[in-house]
C-alpha positions in Angstrom: -4.0 16.0 -6.5 -0.7 15.1 -5.0 0.2 11.6 -5.8 2.9 9.0 -5.1 4.0 6.9 -8.3 5.3 3.5 -7.4 6.3 0.5 -8.9 5.3 -3.1 -8.3 5.5 -6.3 -10.3 6.6 -4.2 -13.4 3.8 -1.7 -13.3 3.1 1.7 -12.3 0.5 2.7 -9.6 -0.4 5.9 -8.3 -1.8 6.6 -4.8 -3.3 10.0 -2.9 -0.2 11.1 -1.2 -2.6 12.4 1.7 -2.7 8.7 2.9 1.4 8.3 3.0 2.8 9.0 6.5 6.4 8.1 5.5 8.4 6.2 3.0 11.1 3.9 4.3 13.8 1.5 2.9 12.1 -2.1 2.7 12.6 -4.0 6.0 12.1 -7.6 7.0 8.6 -8.3 8.5 7.7 -10.7 11.3 5.6 -13.5 9.9 2.0 -14.0 10.5 1.1 -17.9 10.3 -2.0 -18.6 8.3 -2.3 -15.1 6.8 -2.9 -14.4 3.2 0.1 -14.7 0.7 0.0 -10.9 0.2 0.5 -10.4 3.9 4.1 -10.2 4.3 3.8 -10.1 8.1 3.9 -7.1 10.6 6.5 -4.5 11.2 7.2 -2.5 14.3 6.8 1.3 13.4 7.8 3.2 16.6 6.5 0.7 19.1 3.2 -0.2 17.0 2.7 -3.3 15.0 1.6 -2.5 11.5 0.6 -5.1 8.9 3.1 -5.3 5.9 1.4 -5.7 2.7 3.6 -7.1 -0.3 2.4 -5.1 -3.5 4.0 -7.8 -5.8 1.9 -10.6 -4.0 -1.2 -8.5 -3.8 -1.4 -7.2 -7.4 -0.4 -10.5 -9.3 -1.1 -13.3 -6.7 2.3 -14.6 -6.9 5.9 -13.5 -6.2 7.2 -10.8 -3.7 8.8 -7.4 -3.8 12.6 -8.0 -4.3 14.9 -6.9 -1.8 16.9 -4.1 -3.7 18.3 -0.8 -2.7 15.3 0.9 -4.3 12.9 -1.3 -2.6 10.7 0.8 -0.2 7.9 0.6 2.2 5.2 3.3 2.3 3.6 3.8 5.4 -0.3 4.5 4.9 -2.8 5.9 7.1 -6.4 6.3 5.8 -7.4 8.4 9.0 -10.3 7.9 11.3 -13.5 7.5 9.4 -16.2 5.4 10.8 -14.2 4.7 14.0 -12.0 2.1 12.2 -8.4 3.5 11.8 -6.7 1.9 8.7 -2.9 2.1 9.1 -0.7 -0.5 7.1 2.6 -0.4 5.2 2.8 -1.5 1.5 6.3 -2.9 0.3 7.0 -1.8 -3.5 9.6 -2.2 -5.8 10.4 1.6 -5.9 9.0 4.9 -5.5 9.1 6.7 -8.8 7.8 10.2 -8.0 5.6 12.4 -5.8 3.9 14.9 -8.1 0.8 16.4 -8.9 -1.4 14.2 -11.4 -5.0 14.8 -12.1 -7.6 12.5 -13.6 -8.2 14.6 -16.5 -8.3 12.0 -19.4 -8.2 9.1 -17.0 -9.3 5.5 -18.4 -11.8 3.7 -16.1 -10.2 0.4 -16.1 -13.5 -1.2 -14.6 -11.3 -3.6 -12.3 -14.3 -4.8 -10.6 -12.4 -7.9 -9.1 -10.2 -5.4 -7.2 -12.5 -2.3 -6.3 -9.3 -0.9 -4.6 -7.8 -0.5 -8.3 -9.3 2.6 -10.0 -8.8 4.6 -13.1 -5.7 4.7 -15.3 -3.9 8.1 -15.2 -0.9 9.5 -17.0 1.9 10.4 -15.2 5.0 11.5 -17.6 3.4 10.2 -20.5 3.1 6.7 -18.8 0.1 4.9 -17.4 0.0 4.5 -13.7 -3.1 2.8 -12.2 -4.9 4.4 -9.1 -4.7 2.3 -6.1 -7.2 3.3 -3.2 -5.6 2.4 0.5 -9.1 2.9 2.2 -11.0 0.4 -0.2 -8.1 -1.9 0.2 -8.4 -1.7 4.1 -12.2 -2.1 3.5 -11.9 -5.2 1.7 -9.3 -6.7 3.9 -10.5 -6.7 7.7 -7.0 -7.6 8.8 -5.8 -4.1 7.5 -8.9 -2.0 8.8 -8.6 -3.4 12.4 -7.4 -0.9 14.9 -4.4 -2.2 17.0 -5.7 -2.2 20.5 -2.0 -2.9 22.0 1.2 -1.3 21.1 4.4 -3.6 20.4 5.6 -2.7 23.8 2.5 -3.6 25.5 2.8 -7.2 23.9 6.3 -8.0 24.7 
């Protein structure tokens, strides 16, 4: 399966490349008061406000992705499933690779507290834990809710 391997909070993660629409340098987000700590805010993507998830805060419960030259934003879209389009951005420390990674020999971690984290796969001889953007959106309504207005309409 074509996979993006990225680093956040010093650990490697992998996600299905079919959900990645674009990769951009890290940008500043407009804060969302009262949001969860892992929600860095919203960013404007071609006139649409998109929630920005800070992968470090999400995965560790503390800290943020550092603003470095290698920091990236992965624009994720899980498509249209049950009528809800999950489109959000994920801020990561760096994107390591886009490669074919299969689950042969994967270790199923049993990350029950985070159902959006899956099996640990091997990439270039190192472990990378699968992250499922659809399951993440399903567990966090602020990511799964479709935007009814574009940024231009809200101005």
